[in-house]
C-alpha positions as MATLAB code, in Angstrom:
seq = 'MQSFWYPATLTPEPRGYFTVTFPDFPEAITSGRNLADALSQAADCLQEAIAGRIVRKEQIPPPSRLKPGQRRVRVALYLAPKLALYLAMRQQHVSNTELARRLKCSETVVRRMLNPQHDSKPENLQAALQALGKQFVVAVENAA';
ca = [
     161.159  -13.310  -75.382;
     162.575  -13.616  -71.830;
     163.636  -16.868  -70.274;
     162.742  -17.555  -66.663;
     165.445  -20.016  -65.618;
     168.920  -19.547  -64.151;
     171.997  -21.684  -64.295;
     173.095  -23.559  -61.138;
     176.402  -25.143  -60.391;
     176.180  -28.431  -58.495;
     179.391  -29.437  -56.728;
     179.651  -32.937  -55.468;
     180.518  -33.313  -51.736;
     181.399  -36.344  -49.617;
     178.770  -38.975  -49.040;
     176.731  -38.105  -52.106;
     175.772  -34.571  -51.059;
     175.772  -31.630  -53.509;
     176.332  -27.971  -52.886;
     174.392  -25.659  -55.232;
     175.366  -22.102  -56.104;
     173.983  -19.630  -58.632;
     176.452  -17.495  -60.596;
     173.760  -14.774  -60.968;
     172.797  -14.741  -57.272;
     175.887  -14.984  -55.050;
     173.626  -14.924  -51.984;
     171.912  -18.150  -53.116;
     173.611  -21.203  -51.754;
     172.035  -24.482  -50.769;
     172.705  -28.228  -50.716;
     171.041  -31.555  -51.008;
     171.520  -35.134  -49.833;
     171.666  -36.385  -53.410;
     171.203  -34.937  -56.921;
     167.387  -34.995  -56.834;
     167.262  -33.346  -53.423;
     169.889  -30.776  -54.468;
     167.796  -29.802  -57.479;
     164.647  -29.519  -55.336;
     166.530  -27.370  -52.834;
     167.976  -25.305  -55.720;
     164.472  -24.485  -56.950;
     163.406  -23.247  -53.471;
     166.642  -21.314  -53.050;
     166.249  -19.561  -56.356;
     162.710  -18.474  -55.613;
     163.773  -17.029  -52.254;
     166.690  -15.147  -53.818;
     164.480  -13.583  -56.461;
     161.656  -12.860  -53.985;
     164.147  -11.186  -51.669;
     165.468   -8.981  -54.384;
     161.991   -7.980  -55.446;
     161.065   -7.063  -51.874;
     164.267   -5.049  -51.404;
     163.749   -3.439  -54.866;
     167.154   -4.595  -56.066;
     168.368   -5.446  -59.513;
     167.617   -8.891  -60.913;
     170.118   -9.935  -63.552;
     169.225  -11.710  -66.778;
     170.276  -15.363  -66.725;
     173.899  -15.884  -67.572;
     174.869  -18.365  -70.241;
     174.619  -22.021  -69.279;
     178.148  -23.476  -68.945;
     179.070  -27.123  -69.339;
     178.068  -29.101  -66.185;
     175.560  -26.517  -64.961;
     171.805  -27.228  -64.688;
     168.903  -24.934  -65.512;
     166.662  -24.075  -62.595;
     163.330  -22.618  -63.548;
     161.627  -19.730  -61.815;
     158.444  -21.114  -60.174;
     155.180  -20.641  -62.019;
     153.722  -18.574  -59.191;
     156.734  -16.156  -59.261;
     157.452  -15.836  -62.973;
     154.657  -13.364  -63.803;
     155.532  -11.184  -60.771;
     159.173  -11.244  -61.908;
     158.145  -10.287  -65.454;
     156.067   -7.396  -64.053;
     158.868   -6.206  -61.733;
     161.407   -6.282  -64.593;
     159.140   -4.500  -67.000;
     158.387   -1.745  -64.492;
     162.120   -1.213  -63.752;
     163.032   -1.313  -67.425;
     160.380    1.350  -68.281;
     160.878    3.358  -65.072;
     157.214    2.979  -64.194;
     156.364    3.466  -60.586;
     153.639    1.604  -58.635;
     151.536    4.743  -58.681;
     151.847    5.210  -62.460;
     150.928    1.556  -63.135;
     148.003    1.886  -60.801;
     146.840    5.002  -62.762;
     147.054    3.021  -66.030;
     145.093    0.101  -64.538;
     142.627    2.445  -62.850;
     143.179    0.754  -59.481;
     144.884    1.713  -56.195;
     148.532    1.605  -55.602;
     147.909   -1.057  -52.977;
     146.688   -3.399  -55.729;
     149.933   -2.973  -57.649;
     152.013   -3.424  -54.526;
     150.251   -6.725  -53.854;
     150.846   -7.898  -57.424;
     154.567   -7.375  -56.832;
     154.514   -9.081  -53.430;
     155.953  -12.609  -53.856;
     153.942  -13.831  -50.830;
     150.646  -12.479  -52.141;
     148.434  -14.851  -54.188;
     147.721  -12.578  -57.178;
     145.126  -13.400  -59.768;
     146.814  -14.345  -63.085;
     144.268  -12.063  -64.902;
     145.455   -9.044  -62.878;
     149.094   -9.794  -63.582;
     148.323  -10.221  -67.309;
     146.447   -6.878  -67.359;
     149.411   -5.159  -65.624;
     151.864   -6.625  -68.074;
     149.650   -5.558  -70.985;
     149.579   -2.040  -69.565;
     153.349   -2.092  -69.999;
     153.232   -3.488  -73.462;
     154.079   -6.981  -72.411;
     152.383  -10.346  -72.566;
     152.908  -13.359  -70.351;
     153.007  -16.631  -72.341;
     152.989  -20.126  -70.912;
     154.705  -22.728  -73.049;
     155.051  -26.468  -72.758;
     158.292  -28.098  -73.853;
     159.637  -31.618  -73.884;
     161.391  -32.575  -70.665;
     165.117  -32.594  -70.889;
];
Protein backbone atom coordinates (compact mmCIF):
# COMPACT_ATOMS: atom_id res chain seq x y z
CA MET A 1 0.00 0.00 0.00
CA GLN A 2 1.34 3.41 -0.96
CA SER A 3 1.13 6.48 1.25
CA PHE A 4 0.25 9.81 -0.26
CA TRP A 5 1.85 12.25 2.13
CA TYR A 6 5.29 13.83 2.28
CA PRO A 7 7.34 15.15 5.20
CA ALA A 8 7.74 18.91 5.53
CA THR A 9 10.23 20.82 7.63
CA LEU A 10 8.86 23.97 9.26
CA THR A 11 11.54 26.42 10.31
CA PRO A 12 10.48 29.25 12.65
CA GLU A 13 11.34 32.75 11.43
CA PRO A 14 11.11 36.15 13.13
CA ARG A 15 7.66 37.55 13.98
CA GLY A 16 5.95 34.14 14.05
CA TYR A 17 6.52 33.26 10.39
CA PHE A 18 7.52 29.76 9.27
CA THR A 19 9.49 28.65 6.21
CA VAL A 20 8.43 25.28 4.83
CA THR A 21 10.66 22.96 2.81
CA PHE A 22 10.20 19.42 1.54
CA PRO A 23 13.21 17.05 1.64
CA ASP A 24 11.78 15.06 -1.28
CA PHE A 25 11.08 18.14 -3.44
CA PRO A 26 13.97 20.64 -3.23
CA GLU A 27 12.07 23.00 -5.55
CA ALA A 28 9.13 23.23 -3.12
CA ILE A 29 9.65 26.10 -0.68
CA THR A 30 6.96 28.26 0.88
CA SER A 31 6.16 30.17 4.04
CA GLY A 32 3.29 31.22 6.26
CA ARG A 33 2.42 34.00 8.69
CA ASN A 34 1.89 31.45 11.48
CA LEU A 35 1.84 27.67 11.89
CA ALA A 36 -1.69 27.20 10.51
CA ASP A 37 -0.98 29.40 7.49
CA ALA A 38 2.36 27.66 6.89
CA LEU A 39 0.67 24.24 6.84
CA SER A 40 -2.00 25.52 4.45
CA GLN A 41 0.66 27.01 2.16
CA ALA A 42 2.64 23.76 2.42
CA ALA A 43 -0.30 21.76 1.11
CA ASP A 44 -0.65 24.05 -1.92
CA CYS A 45 3.09 24.02 -2.51
CA LEU A 46 3.25 20.21 -2.43
CA GLN A 47 0.41 19.88 -4.94
CA GLU A 48 2.16 22.29 -7.33
CA ALA A 49 5.49 20.47 -7.00
CA ILE A 50 3.89 17.10 -7.76
CA ALA A 51 1.74 18.48 -10.58
CA GLY A 52 4.78 20.13 -12.15
CA ARG A 53 6.72 16.90 -12.10
CA ILE A 54 3.82 14.99 -13.64
CA VAL A 55 3.50 17.57 -16.43
CA ARG A 56 7.27 17.50 -17.07
CA LYS A 57 7.26 13.67 -16.88
CA GLU A 58 9.86 13.68 -14.11
CA GLN A 59 10.50 11.19 -11.35
CA ILE A 60 8.39 11.51 -8.22
CA PRO A 61 10.15 10.03 -5.20
CA PRO A 62 8.47 7.95 -2.55
CA PRO A 63 8.01 9.85 0.72
CA SER A 64 11.12 9.88 2.86
CA ARG A 65 10.93 8.81 6.47
CA LEU A 66 9.33 11.33 8.82
CA LYS A 67 12.00 12.81 11.10
CA PRO A 68 11.44 14.35 14.52
CA GLY A 69 9.97 17.83 14.20
CA GLN A 70 8.68 17.31 10.65
CA ARG A 71 5.00 17.37 9.71
CA ARG A 72 3.14 15.16 7.26
CA VAL A 73 1.56 17.00 4.35
CA ARG A 74 -1.01 14.97 2.44
CA VAL A 75 -1.37 14.90 -1.33
CA ALA A 76 -4.72 16.51 -2.15
CA LEU A 77 -7.64 14.19 -2.81
CA TYR A 78 -8.05 15.49 -6.38
CA LEU A 79 -4.39 14.75 -7.18
CA ALA A 80 -3.75 11.46 -5.36
CA PRO A 81 -5.44 9.17 -7.94
CA LYS A 82 -3.63 10.93 -10.79
CA LEU A 83 -0.35 10.52 -8.92
CA ALA A 84 -1.11 6.82 -8.34
CA LEU A 85 -1.82 6.37 -12.05
CA TYR A 86 1.32 8.25 -13.08
CA LEU A 87 3.49 6.20 -10.73
CA ALA A 88 1.95 2.88 -11.82
CA MET A 89 2.45 3.70 -15.49
CA ARG A 90 6.10 4.65 -14.91
CA GLN A 91 6.77 1.59 -12.75
CA GLN A 92 5.30 -0.76 -15.37
CA HIS A 93 6.70 1.17 -18.38
CA VAL A 94 3.20 1.58 -19.81
CA SER A 95 2.77 4.41 -22.31
CA ASN A 96 -0.34 6.54 -22.73
CA THR A 97 -1.04 4.71 -25.98
CA GLU A 98 -0.76 1.28 -24.36
CA LEU A 99 -3.06 2.25 -21.50
CA ALA A 100 -5.55 3.69 -23.99
CA ARG A 101 -5.50 0.37 -25.85
CA ARG A 102 -6.21 -1.51 -22.63
CA LEU A 103 -9.05 0.85 -21.75
CA LYS A 104 -10.41 0.89 -25.32
CA CYS A 105 -10.30 4.68 -25.44
CA SER A 106 -8.24 7.35 -27.17
CA GLU A 107 -4.81 8.43 -26.01
CA THR A 108 -6.30 11.89 -25.42
CA VAL A 109 -8.49 10.44 -22.65
CA VAL A 110 -5.42 9.00 -20.91
CA ARG A 111 -3.54 12.28 -21.32
CA ARG A 112 -6.44 14.11 -19.66
CA MET A 113 -6.48 11.63 -16.77
CA LEU A 114 -2.82 12.45 -16.13
CA ASN A 115 -3.34 16.21 -16.45
CA PRO A 116 -3.42 17.69 -12.92
CA GLN A 117 -5.57 20.58 -14.15
CA HIS A 118 -8.23 18.36 -15.77
CA ASP A 119 -11.24 17.37 -13.68
CA SER A 120 -11.17 13.61 -14.30
CA LYS A 121 -14.02 11.34 -13.28
CA PRO A 122 -13.01 9.09 -10.37
CA GLU A 123 -14.54 6.08 -12.17
CA ASN A 124 -12.20 6.62 -15.14
CA LEU A 125 -9.16 6.89 -12.89
CA GLN A 126 -10.20 3.74 -11.03
CA ALA A 127 -10.64 1.87 -14.34
CA ALA A 128 -7.21 3.01 -15.49
CA LEU A 129 -5.62 1.89 -12.24
CA GLN A 130 -7.38 -1.48 -12.49
CA ALA A 131 -6.02 -1.90 -16.01
CA LEU A 132 -2.60 -1.66 -14.37
CA GLY A 133 -3.45 -4.12 -11.60
CA LYS A 134 -3.92 -1.38 -9.01
CA GLN A 135 -6.83 -0.23 -6.90
CA PHE A 136 -7.37 3.20 -5.37
CA VAL A 137 -8.68 2.97 -1.80
CA VAL A 138 -9.95 5.87 0.28
CA ALA A 139 -9.49 5.49 4.03
CA VAL A 140 -10.59 7.53 6.99
CA GLU A 141 -8.29 7.82 9.98
CA ASN A 142 -8.46 9.60 13.31
CA ALA A 143 -7.00 13.09 13.10
CA ALA A 144 -3.56 13.47 14.63
